[in-house]
N, C-alpha and C positions, 0 to 999 in steps of 0.2 A: 836486294831484294822489292823489289813493293811492294802492292795492295792498292787490292778492288775492290769496293763496298758498295752497296746496293742500300736503296732509302727507299722505306714503302710510304708511300704519301706526297710525298715531292716529286716527284716528277725526275732523278736524278740520281745517276752511280757518282762515288766518290774515288779519286788515283792517289796515294798517299805513294808518294815515289822516294825510297828509302838512300840513308845516306852508307848505308852497311855498315853501317852499328849494332843497331839493331832499333834505332829513331830514324824518325820517319818527319818529311816537309808537311809542310800544314797541305788539308784536300782540294784538290781542284775538282771541281764538280762537270758534270757531262749529261745533260738532257736525255734521258728517255722516251718524253713525252706520255708516260702510263705513270699514274698512281701509286703501284704495284710491282714493281721489279723487286725478283721473293729468291733469286737465284743467278749465277753468274759463272763462266768460265773464258780461260784463255788458251788462246793455238794462231799460231802461222798464218790464219786461210789462206793468204792469196803468196805465199812464197817470195815473201821480200824483206827474209831477216827483219824483221818489225813481226813484234806481237800485238792479236789483235784481240778485242774482248765481245763473249754472245751474254747478251742478256735478256732471262724470260720475261716478261711482262703479262702476267698474269688475270688483269683488268680488260684488256684487250685482247686479249688469247692472241699473241704474238713474240718473237723475238725481233732482239735488233741487236746488230754488229756491226760498232765500231773497228773502221781499217786503222793501223796505227801508223801513227808517219810522226818525221825526229818532233815536232814541235807541239805532240799532240795524235786530241781526236779527229779532228776536220768536217769528216763526212759518214753518214750511216745510211746504209739502206735497209725495210722493213721486208717482211715474208710473215705472215699469217701461222698461224699455231690452231695447232685442236683449244680445246676448252676448257679451260684454266689453265693452263701450262703450267706443271712445275717445278721441273728439273729439268739441267742442259749437259749432255755431254758431247765432248767433240774427241775423232777416230776418223781413222779412214777404215769404210766399213764395203767399198767393195778394190780395195788392193790396185784402185792409180793413183795411190801419191799425194793426193787432193784428202784436203782435209774436208771433214761432214759434220753432220751437224746430229743427235737423236735431241727428243723432247716426251717430258712425258705429260699426258693430256687428264688429268684429274678425273673431269666430268665428264669424258667423252671413251673412258677404260681403253686408249689405245696408247700407242706408245708412234710418232711421226718422225719418222728418218728424212732429213734432207741432203742431199746428195753435193756436195761440193767442187766449184768447175777451175777450179786454180785459179782463180779471179774476183776470189769474194760477194760472185754468186753464186747461188744454188737453185736447182729443180725444184721443181713443185712437192709437195709432201709427202711420199708412201705411208701410210701405216701399217700397224698394227697390232693385233687383239693382246689385250691385258684380262691381270683383274681384275676387279671391283675400284675403282679408286686407287689408282697407280700415284705413285709418292715420288721416293727416290732410286736414282740409276746410276750402276756402275757399268761397266765391259772389262773385258778378259777372254784368253781362252779359256773356256771352259771343259771340251774333248777333247785338247790335243792334237788340233788339226791346222795349228798357227794362224786361222781367221776369228776375230773377232767375234765376241757371242753379247750378249746384253742380260743385265739380270732386274726387276725390278720389283720394288717393292710395293704388293697389294694395300692399303691401308685399310678398307673394309671389308675383305676378305681374309684373313690371318695367311698369307702367303708371301712365298716370292716367287716370280716369272723370271724360268729361266728360257731367252729367242738364240736359236744358234745358227750362227750367221749360216750362209753361203758363198761368201764372199764377194759376192756383185751388186749388195746393197741388200739383198734381200734374204728375208730370217724366216727360221724353221714355225709354223706353230706352237703356238707359249708348253712347257710344262711347266706344273704348276708345288710345292713345295713348303710343310705347316712352317711356321714360327705362329707366333703370342700374336695379344693384342696388338693392334695399332701398331703393323709395322710401320716405318716412318724412313729412318735413312736405310742405306746402304753400302757396302765396301765389300773388297774383293781382295787378299793374300792369301799368301802360302801360314795355315796356324800351326803345321805337324810335321812343316818342312818332309811334304813327302812328294815332292818335283808338280803337284797338283795347284789350283789354286782352292779356299776357300772361300766361301761366302760370311761374310757376318752383317749383321741385321740389331737395329734398336726399334728395342719395340714399346711404342710412348705411352700407352694407356697400364702397361704393367714392370715399366721399371727397371729394363734387364737389358741385355744384348745378348742375343742366339746365335751361335756359332755352327754353322751348317758346313762340314769337310767332302771337298771331289771326290769323286772318283778317276775322273780322271775320261767319264765317256759322258759328259753334259746333266749327270743325274749327281744327285748329295742325299747323303746321310746326316740325321741329325744329330749335335757331338753335345749339345746340353746349353744352358744358359747363364749367364753371371748376372750377379743385380747392378744395376748403377741408381743416381741421385733418380731425385723427382724427375718425369717425363723428356727421355731420354730422347734428341731429335739427330741433330748431326752429328757425322758419326766420320772418325780417319784410323786406318788402321796405317801404322808404322812404325822405325824403329827406334825409338825413344834415347836406351842405353847404353846400344854398339853393342846385344852380345848376340847378334843374327838370328833373335826370335821376333817377331811383327807382337807389336801391342798396343793398344786402341784408345785413342780418345774420344773422347763423346760430350757433347755441350747441351745438361739439364736443362733445359726452359724455364721447368717449373720454381726453382731453386734456386737461378738465376747462376750455376757453376762449368766451372767442369776438370772435367773424373781420367784422369789417364790411369788406366788399368797394366802395370809392368808387366809379361809374362816369365811369371822366376825356372820352368819349367817345363818339359811336356804337358800339356793342356792346360797345364794350372795359371789361374791371372788373380793377379789383387791389388785394390784398389793401393796407390801408393801415395797421390793428392788432392786434392780438392780445390780449387780454386775459383774464389768468389771473382763477380765482374764488376756488379753494382745495385745495389738494391735499385728493382724496378726497369732493370736494364733489358730484359725482354730479348736475350742474345739468342738471334736464329744459327748463327753461321757460324766456322771460323776456317784457318785457312793455319798449317803447319807447314816451318820452312826458316830455313837459316838466315835470319837478318842480318846479323851482325858478322857474318863471317868467321867464326870461332869452332865450322864445323859442325856447332851443336844445335838440333833442331826446337824451335823457335815456334810461340802457335798467336797466334793472329785472331780476336776474337770481335766479330759485331754484335752492339748494343742497340736493337731495335726503340728502344724505350725511352734510354738517356746521350742517345745523336752523339753518339762516340763510338771511337772501337779503341780496346788493347791490346798492349804489346806483351806478351807474358816472354821472357828473356829464360831463354834454357842453360842452367848450371850443369846437367850432365845426370845420367844417374833415371831420369824419369822428373826430376825437381825440377824448381822454377823461381826467378825471384822476383823482384814486386810488378808491378804493370804499368806500364806508362799509358797513359789513358792520350788520346789526341781527338777531341770535334770534329766533328765533319758537320755540324751546323744545328743554329734549335729549330729545334719544329720541323727536321730532313725527316726522321725515322731508316737511318740505312738498314736494310733487309739484307744485302751480300758484296763479299769483296772476293776478288781474289787478286793473286800476287803475281807479278813477274816483273824483267827490266826490261821497262818502258824505253826508257831512252836510253837506252846502249852506253850504259857507264859503270856496266858492270855489276851495279847496285839493285835489290829488289825496288821496286814501287808498289804502290796500295792502290787499288782500285776501287771507289765504295756504289753503289748501286742504291738513291736514294729515293725510300717506295712512294710520299708525301710529299715531294717537291719534283720529281720527276724529272733527273738530270745526274749528272755522276759530279765526284769528286775525287780528284788523283792525288797524294801523295808521294812526293821523290823519294828515296835511301840515298840515305848516304852514308853506308855503312858505318855508324860507330853510332848504332840504335836511336839514332834523330830521321826526324821525317820532314820534311819541307810539305805543307800543304801551297796549292799551285790553283786554289779555288776552286768552284767549279763551271763544268761543261758551259758554255755562253746555248747552246740549243734545251730548249724544254721539251720533251719529248710528250705527246700527247698519248700515250701511257702512263699508266705508272712501272719502272723495269721492276721485278721481282729475282730472275735469278741471269747471272752476268758471266761471260767468260772469252778467253782472249786467243787470239791464233792468230798467225799468215795464212791468211782463206785469198788473197789474190797475187799470191809470187811476186810481190814485191822486196821482200827482205826485211819487211815493216811487222810488226803487232796492231793488228783492227782488234775492234769490240765488237763480242754480239750477246745483245741488251733481249731477254726475253723476259714478253711479261703472257697475263693469262689468251689473252687469243693472236698474239701476234709477233715475231720476231724484225729486231731493225740489227746495222750493219751497219755500226759505222763506218767511216772511211776513213785511216790516216788521220784518224785526232780534227778532222773538219766535218764532213757532212753526211746526212743519216739516206739509207734506201731502204723498201721492206720487201720482206718475203712471205708465202703464206704456210702454216703448218697443222 
């Protein structure tokens, strides 16, 4: 596995190629031309069997897309986004077997849908109303009709919005369900093993996580809250201890820790471990993946304040070894990461988006817990990359990178050039 991370104020993202043993090569940066890249996603947008990267740049209201080639991400395309884009998710929303992109627009109170053509380009955005100040987003089939739906955390009105999909790229008007103050991150999983999807939300202002149990018809019941660290933001739902129950991992912004809650029995969650990043880390995001090929999940943390990433190697049962630290670059301010096999060697690599320097850095993984820093992607973006994602957007069998700023989307084609889209 490899890693992709955003860097705030550096106009780039960074890619860490994995060695396959939990360590990574030095990061290789790729420019996003934005100083505010805050989130990233990965997928094969053009169906060439190579992963591509999507990055949100919230200072320019755009997303960037980097299409992957064997030698990296040379080409970029850019597409306009809404105002102050925050999060990006990739999926097929019109059932044409091509990857599409959704972006939350915090200032517009909307979510943008960009339908993919399968060649790395996208139709103009279609927007749908959300609650006040949408932040995190996730997707899943909430009403058991085999069509993807969207859930969005509305940070300013204590709610999540559910948009049920029609399967043609359009969505029904939102339904809202209450949470606590400042819902930030959102994730989807089966909490109570009843075959219907449930929703998990971090409530940043109240230091807890809400669980909403799904009925399977698009509506949800409030199940309760679980206490977390200070200002929980990033959120993931995975099975850390191989007991077929969903556990939760949360990034706590204020006390600079990562907390793991294991589900011990029906409805019960307990914090088993809290891991410190570093003083002043201002950790923004993390990625859960097996980087050293031991079948145990590991955690990669992106540290905005200390200009580095941490790799926490999983030991099983929800425990982790000492963190391994990889510098991204002085004053790069990495803001978002994503992970995938960028060079098709069977090992996970890392891509980092640097907010301050407006570029990307890549780390190649070896599968043995080491990563090689390949340095900075040469092109400097004209906006700060905020979110990145990877996928094969143009069906060429190679991965591309989607980079999102606050007002624009850019799409890096095959590790080497830059193209632009509106959202």
